[in-house]
C-alpha positions in Angstrom: 21.5 3.4 -19.5 17.7 3.5 -19.2 15.5 6.4 -20.2 14.7 7.7 -16.5 18.0 7.9 -16.0 19.3 10.8 -18.6 15.8 11.8 -17.6 15.8 12.6 -14.0 16.8 16.0 -14.4 14.1 17.0 -16.9 11.6 15.2 -15.0 13.1 17.1 -12.0 12.4 20.6 -13.5 8.8 19.5 -15.6 7.6 17.3 -12.5 6.4 20.6 -10.7 3.7 20.7 -12.8 1.9 19.4 -9.8 -0.1 22.2 -7.9 -1.0 22.7 -4.2 -4.9 22.2 -5.5 -3.8 19.2 -7.6 -2.5 17.5 -4.2 -6.1 18.2 -2.6 -7.6 16.3 -4.9 -5.9 13.4 -4.8 -5.8 13.7 -1.1 -9.3 13.8 -1.3 -9.6 10.6 -3.1 -7.0 9.3 -0.3 -8.3 10.3 3.0 -10.5 7.6 3.9 -7.7 5.3 4.2 -4.7 7.3 5.1 -6.0 9.6 8.2 -3.6 12.3 9.8 -0.2 10.5 10.5 -1.0 7.6 8.2 1.2 6.3 6.0 1.1 6.7 1.7 3.4 4.6 -0.7 4.3 6.9 -3.5 5.2 3.9 -6.3 6.9 5.1 -9.4 7.0 8.8 -7.7 9.8 10.0 -9.6 11.3 13.0 -8.1 8.8 13.5 -5.1 7.1 16.7 -6.1 3.8 14.8 -5.8 5.0 12.6 -2.5 6.0 16.6 -0.7 2.5 18.3 -1.5 0.6 14.9 -0.3 2.2 14.7 2.8 1.2 18.1 3.7 -2.2 17.8 2.3 -2.7 14.3 3.9 -0.6 15.4 7.2 1.1 12.2 6.3 3.9 10.2 5.7 5.1 9.6 2.3 7.8 6.9 1.1 8.5 7.5 -2.3 9.3 3.7 -4.2 11.2 4.3 -7.2 13.4 1.8 -9.6 16.3 4.5 -11.0 19.0 5.3 -8.7 19.0 9.0 -10.8 15.1 9.8 -10.0 15.9 9.0 -6.3 18.2 11.0 -5.7 16.5 14.1 -6.9 14.1 13.7 -4.0 13.9 16.0 -2.2 15.0 16.1 1.9 11.6 16.9 4.2 10.8 15.4 7.3 7.7 13.5 5.9 9.1 12.0 2.6 11.2 8.9 2.4 12.9 7.7 -0.5 13.3 4.1 -1.2 15.2 2.7 -4.3 13.1 -0.6 -5.7 10.6 -1.8 -8.2 6.8 -2.0 -7.8 7.1 -5.5 -8.6 9.4 -6.4 -5.9 8.5 -3.7 -2.9 11.4 -3.8 0.0 8.2 -3.5 2.5 6.6 -6.0 5.2 3.1 -6.8 4.6 0.0 -4.4 5.6 2.4 -1.6 5.8 0.8 1.1 4.4 -2.6 2.9 4.3 -2.9 3.6 1.1 -0.5 2.9 -2.3 -0.6 5.7 -5.1 0.6 5.5 -8.6 0.8 8.4 -11.1 1.5 8.3 -14.7 3.7 5.3 -13.9 1.3 2.0 -13.8 2.0 2.0 -18.2 5.6 1.8 -17.3 5.8 -1.7 -15.0 7.1 -4.3 -17.4 4.8 -7.1 -15.0 1.7 -5.3 -14.2 0.5 -8.5 -12.4 3.2 -8.5 -10.3 2.9 -4.6 -9.0 -0.9 -5.5 -8.4 0.1 -8.4 -6.2 2.3 -6.5 -4.2 0.0 -3.5 -3.8 -2.0 -5.9 -2.1 0.6 -7.1 0.0 1.8 -3.8 0.9 -1.4 -2.0 1.7 -3.0 -2.9 4.8 -6.6 -4.6 5.1 -9.4 -2.1 3.6 -6.9 0.5 2.5 -6.4 2.4 -1.2 -5.2 1.8 -4.4 -5.2 5.3 -6.3 -4.1 4.5 -10.1 -3.8 8.1 -12.3 -3.1 6.9 -15.9 -3.7 7.9 -19.5 -6.3 6.1 -21.7 -5.0 4.7 -25.1 -8.2 5.0 -26.8 -7.9 8.9 -26.3 -6.9 11.3 -29.3 -3.3 11.0 -29.6 -2.4 8.4 -27.2 -0.9 6.0 -30.2 1.6 8.7 -30.6 2.3 9.1 -27.0 2.6 4.6 -26.7 5.1 4.5 -30.2 7.0 7.1 -28.5 7.3 5.5 -25.1 8.2 2.0 -27.2 11.1 3.9 -29.3 12.5 4.7 -26.2 12.1 1.2 -24.9 9.3 1.4 -22.0 6.6 -1.2 -22.1 3.9 1.9 -22.6 0.9 -1.2 -21.3 -1.7 1.4 -21.1 -5.2 0.1 -20.1 -8.1 2.0 -20.9 -9.9 2.9 -17.3 -13.0 0.4 -18.1 -10.0 -2.2 -18.8 -8.1 -1.2 -15.4 -10.9 -1.9 -13.3 -11.5 -5.1 -14.6 -7.8 -5.7 -14.2 -7.4 -4.4 -10.8 -11.0 -6.7 -9.8 -9.9 -9.8 -11.4 -6.6 -9.3 -9.4 -9.0 -8.8 -5.8 -8.8 -5.1 -5.8 -12.6 -3.8 -6.6 -13.0 -0.1 -7.3 -13.8 2.5 -9.2 -13.0 4.4 -13.0 -13.2 7.8 -13.5 -12.2 9.8 -16.3 -10.2 13.1 -15.8 -10.2 15.1 -18.6 -8.3 14.5 -21.9 -6.7 10.8 -21.9 -6.5 11.4 -18.2 -8.5 8.9 -15.4 -8.4 7.6 -12.3 -8.5 4.0 -10.4 -9.7 3.9 -6.9 -10.1 0.6 -5.3 -10.1 -1.2 -1.6 -7.3 -3.7 -1.0 -9.0 -6.9 0.8 -6.9 -9.6 2.0 -8.0 -13.3 1.6 -8.8 -13.2 5.6 -10.6 -10.3 5.4 -13.4 -11.6 2.6 -14.7 -14.5 4.8 
């Protein structure tokens, strides 16, 4: 049994750390590409707390993709939120299905980050957004976090904010990184399909 299988009830309880103000900030970053009635994919969205708040903040439909059945089972029933079992590396969605992809505190858990980013670019429409919220391993105390992640069997592959920008740009998603305080940062990029580059 994986870490997130037995931790699902804890994530459901402690995941309520998201406030409407937090969701409004995330929504502000996404509004340029997620219009009302738009479609957002929350990859590794856990028990769906942020997705529910974002569906209201953006007036959009949000799909939560998570590989753990125990997590998906905790996603609340909501008319604008859909739960989907699946991995970041092999998404069960058509090309250009979404206006944007969000992953919050999850990117470092992806076992094949290269494949995940290719899937981001595939399922987001041309000109859509990719928003990654994660932790910078160079911040104070992050060595302990990395060690703890690995002790429970997680990859714990963190990028610095600068490293994330470079990683995404090398895979065709150019954007900007911004430190948010503490170890947190955001990457916000735009998907350009090969045919759009001409």
